[in-house]
Backbone as CSV, one residue per row, in Angstrom:
resi,resn,N_x,N_y,N_z,CA_x,CA_y,CA_z,C_x,C_y,C_z
1,MET,33.604,74.570,-21.100,32.500,73.912,-20.437,31.163,74.322,-21.066
2,LEU,31.000,75.625,-21.341,29.741,76.093,-21.909,29.478,75.486,-23.285
3,SER,30.525,75.400,-24.095,30.339,74.819,-25.431,29.963,73.351,-25.335
4,ARG,30.506,72.653,-24.347,30.156,71.237,-24.161,28.689,71.082,-23.766
5,ILE,28.205,71.977,-22.927,26.792,71.935,-22.519,25.894,72.166,-23.727
6,ILE,26.223,73.161,-24.540,25.422,73.463,-25.728,25.469,72.305,-26.713
7,ASP,26.657,71.751,-26.952,26.779,70.628,-27.884,25.990,69.417,-27.394
8,SER,26.055,69.156,-26.102,25.329,68.017,-25.531,23.820,68.233,-25.561
9,TYR,23.413,69.477,-25.487,22.001,69.845,-25.525,21.334,69.228,-26.752
10,ALA,22.005,69.299,-27.883,21.420,68.816,-29.135,21.729,67.354,-29.421
11,THR,22.812,66.828,-28.861,23.249,65.499,-29.269,22.886,64.377,-28.300
12,ILE,22.513,64.714,-27.090,22.131,63.680,-26.112,20.692,63.939,-25.674
13,PRO,19.713,63.501,-26.491,18.312,63.846,-26.242,17.782,63.452,-24.864
14,GLU,18.235,62.326,-24.331,17.705,61.892,-23.032,18.161,62.781,-21.874
15,LEU,19.210,63.558,-22.093,19.702,64.474,-21.055,19.524,65.940,-21.412
16,SER,18.943,66.205,-22.562,18.850,67.581,-23.061,18.123,68.524,-22.126
17,LEU,17.032,68.082,-21.542,16.285,68.967,-20.649,17.130,69.325,-19.425
18,ASN,17.946,68.369,-18.966,18.844,68.651,-17.831,19.907,69.669,-18.231
19,TYR,20.440,69.523,-19.438,21.420,70.502,-19.916,20.783,71.881,-20.054
20,GLY,19.527,71.925,-20.451,18.826,73.202,-20.549,18.704,73.880,-19.199
21,ILE,18.390,73.099,-18.183,18.285,73.647,-16.824,19.640,74.183,-16.370
22,ILE,20.692,73.416,-16.615,22.049,73.844,-16.234,22.412,75.140,-16.961
23,LEU,22.131,75.186,-18.249,22.448,76.383,-19.032,21.718,77.605,-18.506
24,ARG,20.434,77.459,-18.208,19.675,78.602,-17.681,20.178,79.022,-16.295
25,GLU,20.580,78.059,-15.478,21.148,78.396,-14.171,22.458,79.158,-14.329
26,LEU,23.298,78.708,-15.262,24.565,79.407,-15.503,24.325,80.826,-16.006
27,CYS,23.289,80.996,-16.823,23.010,82.316,-17.405,22.403,83.289,-16.406
28,LYS,22.154,82.846,-15.185,21.718,83.775,-14.148,22.860,84.706,-13.737
29,TYR,24.092,84.280,-14.039,25.272,85.076,-13.737,25.668,85.865,-14.978
30,GLN,25.799,87.175,-14.830,26.066,88.062,-15.972,27.277,87.646,-16.788
31,GLU,28.359,87.330,-16.117,29.594,86.988,-16.834,29.414,85.734,-17.680
32,LEU,28.717,84.744,-17.127,28.508,83.495,-17.868,27.519,83.701,-19.015
33,CYS,26.513,84.501,-18.782,25.560,84.806,-19.853,26.278,85.513,-20.996
34,GLN,27.129,86.448,-20.655,27.898,87.165,-21.673,28.810,86.196,-22.432
35,SER,29.408,85.254,-21.738,30.269,84.255,-22.387,29.482,83.385,-23.359
36,VAL,28.283,83.000,-22.969,27.441,82.183,-23.850,27.072,82.984,-25.094
37,LEU,26.709,84.246,-24.907,26.362,85.081,-26.051,27.567,85.282,-26.965
38,GLU,28.713,85.581,-26.399,29.901,85.824,-27.203,30.385,84.569,-27.927
39,ALA,30.081,83.400,-27.365,30.457,82.138,-28.011,29.486,81.785,-29.146
40,LYS,28.485,82.632,-29.329,27.477,82.452,-30.369,26.697,81.143,-30.216
41,ALA,26.614,80.663,-28.978,25.847,79.452,-28.678,24.360,79.683,-28.889
42,LEU,23.967,80.928,-28.836,22.571,81.282,-29.047,22.063,80.779,-30.401
43,TYR,22.921,80.837,-31.414,22.523,80.416,-32.751,22.289,78.911,-32.822
44,GLN,23.035,78.140,-32.035,22.787,76.706,-31.959,21.419,76.454,-31.318
45,LEU,21.089,77.244,-30.317,19.780,77.103,-29.676,18.650,77.482,-30.631
46,PHE,18.888,78.472,-31.497,17.889,78.817,-32.513,17.566,77.580,-33.345
47,ALA,18.598,76.888,-33.782,18.405,75.703,-34.636,17.675,74.597,-33.881
48,ILE,18.011,74.388,-32.621,17.333,73.358,-31.831,15.859,73.717,-31.661
49,ALA,15.583,74.976,-31.338,14.196,75.418,-31.132,13.358,75.252,-32.393
50,ARG,13.959,75.454,-33.534,13.205,75.407,-34.786,13.116,74.009,-35.397
51,HIS,14.221,73.276,-35.383,14.285,72.049,-36.180,14.167,70.759,-35.394
52,ASN,14.211,70.806,-34.084,14.145,69.572,-33.315,12.732,69.015,-33.348
53,THR,12.607,67.730,-33.578,11.281,67.105,-33.678,10.671,66.810,-32.312
54,ASN,11.473,66.892,-31.252,10.982,66.697,-29.900,10.458,68.047,-29.394
55,PHE,9.139,68.140,-29.230,8.526,69.409,-28.842,9.045,69.905,-27.496
56,ASP,9.232,69.000,-26.531,9.728,69.400,-25.215,11.124,70.010,-25.314
57,LEU,11.975,69.394,-26.105,13.332,69.900,-26.266,13.340,71.241,-27.002
58,ALA,12.535,71.349,-28.051,12.449,72.611,-28.796,11.937,73.735,-27.888
59,SER,10.932,73.445,-27.084,10.390,74.449,-26.158,11.412,74.828,-25.097
60,ASP,12.167,73.847,-24.609,13.197,74.111,-23.614,14.303,74.978,-24.208
61,ALA,14.679,74.692,-25.445,15.702,75.504,-26.108,15.208,76.934,-26.261
62,PHE,13.931,77.102,-26.609,13.407,78.457,-26.752,13.372,79.172,-25.399
63,LEU,13.053,78.444,-24.336,13.076,79.036,-22.998,14.480,79.515,-22.650
64,SER,15.488,78.735,-23.037,16.883,79.145,-22.798,17.222,80.406,-23.592
65,ILE,16.748,80.480,-24.835,16.952,81.674,-25.656,16.334,82.893,-24.969
66,LYS,15.112,82.716,-24.550,14.392,83.828,-23.908,15.117,84.285,-22.647
67,ASP,15.553,83.346,-21.832,16.273,83.714,-20.602,17.571,84.457,-20.914
68,MET,18.314,83.976,-21.912,19.580,84.634,-22.261,19.363,86.065,-22.714
69,LEU,18.240,86.322,-23.377,18.003,87.654,-23.927,17.247,88.580,-22.979
70,THR,16.668,88.028,-21.913,15.852,88.886,-21.045,16.330,88.963,-19.594
71,LYS,17.176,88.061,-19.143,17.641,88.103,-17.739,18.571,89.292,-17.497
72,HIS,19.517,89.461,-18.377,20.488,90.560,-18.255,20.353,91.400,-19.521
73,LYS,19.380,92.273,-19.498,19.009,93.019,-20.708,20.135,93.901,-21.233
74,ALA,20.893,94.512,-20.360,21.979,95.388,-20.816,23.031,94.585,-21.585
75,ILE,23.361,93.415,-21.087,24.345,92.564,-21.766,23.785,92.075,-23.101
76,ALA,22.543,91.624,-23.087,21.915,91.134,-24.322,21.784,92.257,-25.347
77,ALA,21.379,93.433,-24.897,21.229,94.563,-25.817,22.568,94.948,-26.437
78,LYS,23.619,94.967,-25.648,24.943,95.289,-26.182,25.374,94.231,-27.193
79,TYR,25.168,92.970,-26.861,25.543,91.896,-27.783,24.777,92.022,-29.107
80,ILE,23.463,92.229,-29.020,22.646,92.330,-30.229,23.059,93.542,-31.056
81,LEU,23.290,94.665,-30.403,23.695,95.867,-31.121,25.055,95.687,-31.795
82,ASP,25.989,95.064,-31.092,27.321,94.814,-31.660,27.293,93.812,-32.811
83,ASN,26.317,92.912,-32.796,26.206,91.851,-33.807,24.860,91.944,-34.520
84,PHE,24.393,93.153,-34.736,23.029,93.394,-35.212,22.681,92.594,-36.471
85,ASP,23.459,92.729,-37.518,23.128,92.064,-38.783,23.158,90.550,-38.655
86,GLU,24.196,90.032,-38.033,24.307,88.578,-37.872,23.179,88.035,-36.999
87,PHE,22.910,88.720,-35.879,21.870,88.260,-34.963,20.513,88.191,-35.658
88,PHE,20.117,89.284,-36.305,18.789,89.290,-36.912,18.709,88.429,-38.171
89,GLN,19.800,88.251,-38.866,19.790,87.317,-39.995,19.501,85.909,-39.464
90,GLN,20.196,85.519,-38.416,19.970,84.203,-37.819,18.561,84.100,-37.231
91,TYR,18.159,85.123,-36.506,16.833,85.117,-35.861,15.737,84.949,-36.902
92,HIS,15.808,85.720,-37.975,14.779,85.657,-39.005,14.834,84.355,-39.792
93,GLU,16.017,83.990,-40.258,16.136,82.809,-41.116,15.823,81.517,-40.386
94,VAL,16.261,81.413,-39.148,16.083,80.150,-38.439,14.737,80.089,-37.712
95,LEU,14.371,81.133,-36.997,13.186,81.063,-36.150,11.894,81.525,-36.812
96,LEU,11.972,82.454,-37.743,10.742,83.070,-38.225,10.351,82.735,-39.658
97,VAL,11.301,82.771,-40.559,10.964,82.687,-41.978,10.857,81.234,-42.406
98,ASP,9.735,80.909,-43.034,9.577,79.581,-43.608,9.622,79.698,-45.125
99,ASP,9.546,78.580,-45.811,9.663,78.571,-47.263,8.558,79.355,-47.943
100,VAL,7.377,79.408,-47.341,6.262,80.131,-47.957,6.553,81.627,-47.988
101,VAL,7.078,82.164,-46.857,7.396,83.588,-46.803,8.501,83.917,-47.798
102,LEU,9.455,82.989,-47.941,10.556,83.226,-48.870,10.159,82.998,-50.317
103,GLY,8.985,82.405,-50.547,8.500,82.208,-51.901,8.863,80.873,-52.508
104,GLY,9.373,79.952,-51.738,9.709,78.643,-52.283,9.137,77.547,-51.431
105,GLY,8.783,76.449,-52.037,8.335,75.268,-51.311,7.031,75.461,-50.593
106,GLU,6.714,74.465,-49.791,5.482,74.503,-49.016,5.827,74.580,-47.543
107,ALA,4.919,75.154,-46.780,5.136,75.242,-45.347,5.211,73.840,-44.773
108,GLY,6.069,73.679,-43.767,6.153,72.397,-43.102,7.093,71.422,-43.766
109,ALA,7.892,71.870,-44.712,8.796,70.945,-45.390,9.815,70.373,-44.411
110,ALA,10.367,71.193,-43.529,11.384,70.717,-42.592,10.766,70.212,-41.298
111,THR,9.721,70.840,-40.832,9.052,70.433,-39.608,7.558,70.504,-39.861
112,SER,6.790,70.005,-38.919,5.348,70.065,-39.111,4.870,71.505,-39.045
113,THR,3.739,71.765,-39.672,3.177,73.109,-39.703,2.886,73.607,-38.293
114,ASP,2.384,72.730,-37.416,2.077,73.137,-36.048,3.335,73.547,-35.293
115,ASP,4.418,72.767,-35.441,5.665,73.100,-34.760,6.223,74.428,-35.274
116,LEU,6.152,74.632,-36.575,6.614,75.882,-37.160,5.780,77.052,-36.630
117,TYR,4.479,76.868,-36.568,3.592,77.926,-36.075,3.948,78.292,-34.631
118,VAL,4.148,77.293,-33.780,4.482,77.544,-32.379,5.813,78.289,-32.284
119,CYS,6.798,77.834,-33.039,8.115,78.484,-33.027,8.007,79.934,-33.495
120,GLN,7.249,80.167,-34.559,7.089,81.531,-35.060,6.361,82.412,-34.057
121,ARG,5.324,81.899,-33.437,4.569,82.694,-32.458,5.443,83.067,-31.272
122,GLN,6.198,82.096,-30.745,7.080,82.375,-29.622,8.155,83.396,-30.020
123,SER,8.686,83.230,-31.220,9.747,84.116,-31.693,9.234,85.530,-31.922
124,LEU,8.041,85.655,-32.483,7.459,86.987,-32.693,7.151,87.665,-31.362
125,LYS,6.661,86.900,-30.400,6.374,87.483,-29.094,7.660,87.952,-28.419
126,LEU,8.703,87.126,-28.470,9.980,87.535,-27.886,10.530,88.769,-28.592
127,LEU,10.452,88.786,-29.912,10.924,89.934,-30.676,10.153,91.194,-30.288
128,SER,8.845,91.107,-30.211,8.061,92.297,-29.864,8.323,92.722,-28.418
129,ASP,8.465,91.761,-27.502,8.775,92.112,-26.109,10.125,92.824,-26.009
130,MET,11.115,92.311,-26.746,12.433,92.945,-26.705,12.392,94.344,-27.300
131,LEU,11.771,94.485,-28.458,11.796,95.778,-29.134,10.970,96.846,-28.421
132,LEU,10.025,96.423,-27.613,9.222,97.392,-26.867,9.796,97.687,-25.485
133,ASP,10.870,97.014,-25.132,11.519,97.215,-23.840,12.522,98.364,-23.942
134,ARG,12.550,99.224,-22.942,13.452,100.387,-22.949,14.914,99.987,-23.081
135,ALA,15.287,98.851,-22.525,16.685,98.420,-22.575,17.140,98.146,-24.012
136,PHE,16.187,97.885,-24.889,16.494,97.564,-26.275,16.119,98.707,-27.230
137,MET,16.002,99.925,-26.701,15.543,101.066,-27.489,16.418,101.312,-28.728
138,SER,17.724,101.310,-28.573,18.594,101.585,-29.725,18.474,100.475,-30.772
139,ILE,18.254,99.259,-30.329,18.051,98.142,-31.263,16.730,98.327,-32.002
140,MET,15.701,98.720,-31.276,14.391,98.935,-31.896,14.469,100.008,-32.967
141,LEU,15.154,101.099,-32.676,15.266,102.178,-33.659,16.023,101.724,-34.908
142,LYS,17.094,100.976,-34.704,17.847,100.463,-35.846,17.013,99.439,-36.630
143,TYR,16.264,98.623,-35.908,15.437,97.581,-36.536,14.331,98.191,-37.401
144,ILE,13.611,99.157,-36.856,12.471,99.705,-37.605,12.901,100.567,-38.781
145,ASN,14.162,100.994,-38.785,14.659,101.783,-39.906,15.290,100.927,-41.002
146,ASN,15.260,99.623,-40.827,15.788,98.695,-41.822,14.631,98.273,-42.734
147,ASP,14.719,98.603,-44.020,13.624,98.320,-44.953,13.320,96.830,-45.092
148,GLU,14.349,96.004,-45.063,14.148,94.553,-45.185,13.329,94.026,-44.005
149,TYR,13.674,94.458,-42.803,12.958,94.006,-41.612,11.542,94.569,-41.575
150,LYS,11.397,95.772,-42.075,10.071,96.385,-42.153,9.156,95.552,-43.055
151,LEU,9.681,95.146,-44.208,8.915,94.313,-45.139,8.541,92.981,-44.494
152,LEU,9.506,92.333,-43.825,9.221,91.062,-43.157,8.152,91.221,-42.084
153,ALA,8.228,92.304,-41.326,7.237,92.538,-40.276,5.836,92.648,-40.864
154,PHE,5.704,93.353,-41.977,4.380,93.480,-42.587,3.905,92.154,-43.168
155,VAL,4.814,91.340,-43.669,4.431,90.001,-44.139,3.887,89.191,-42.977
156,TRP,4.558,89.237,-41.812,4.081,88.485,-40.655,2.747,89.014,-40.158
157,ILE,2.579,90.321,-40.194,1.336,90.913,-39.708,0.154,90.487,-40.574
158,PHE,0.369,90.454,-41.879,-0.749,90.224,-42.778,-0.853,88.803,-43.317
159,CYS,0.090,87.927,-42.969,-0.015,86.523,-43.375,-1.161,85.867,-42.621
160,GLU,-1.728,84.876,-43.240,-2.799,84.130,-42.600,-2.285,83.519,-41.309
161,GLY,-2.965,83.798,-40.223,-2.609,83.235,-38.930,-1.534,84.002,-38.174
162,ALA,-0.840,84.917,-38.804,0.240,85.616,-38.101,-0.346,86.513,-37.010
163,ASN,-1.275,87.380,-37.367,-2.006,88.228,-36.425,-1.140,88.785,-35.302
164,GLU,0.058,89.190,-35.615,0.945,89.772,-34.614,0.837,91.289,-34.691
165,GLN,-0.257,91.809,-34.166,-0.518,93.238,-34.250,0.467,94.066,-33.432
166,ARG,1.125,93.446,-32.461,2.088,94.189,-31.638,3.222,94.726,-32.490
167,LEU,3.515,94.069,-33.603,4.588,94.545,-34.465,4.276,95.926,-35.039
168,LEU,3.012,96.265,-35.140,2.639,97.581,-35.666,3.122,98.719,-34.765
169,HIS,3.290,98.443,-33.473,3.742,99.479,-32.547,5.095,100.056,-32.942
170,TYR,5.963,99.228,-33.527,7.285,99.708,-33.905,7.182,100.777,-34.987
171,TYR,6.250,100.568,-35.885,6.210,101.407,-37.084,5.345,102.639,-36.919
172,LYS,4.691,102.786,-35.791,3.973,104.007,-35.522,4.944,105.172,-35.362
173,GLN,6.178,104.846,-34.960,7.172,105.882,-34.714,7.919,106.298,-35.964
174,SER,7.960,105.398,-36.973,8.791,105.722,-38.143,8.011,106.368,-39.260
């Protein structure tokens, strides 16, 4: 049932917002939230949030992502820690990194620059909120000790318009 809801979320645009509401309601229950995370449906939501041309649907998908990662923090933290490399590879590649940061192409090739900016800002805020939360302490320590992620964080901090100074808090400790 959960996979059908996620699949319909992206494929039936006129009902997508309703599917988002259903998904968030289901994720209020720990067992169902854990099932959604373990089914890796979160990664499908990453793609919807980043690449969907409908701003309302992309925002709704991001709200679902945020709820899944913040409603039941212990479950989300365990999932992220168990799938650390895969989770952050997907998080960075889909939600945060654009062609300019990677050194190829121009910004906005896949989506408009404004949509990309909104997605990146929301993603950076969620990332900083999670990493500064006590429930995600072990993830934060592993994250800040990863040289690749450290480099990406400094690129976001110093890129034009990024201005995500909260990311500096992670590196004060390392």
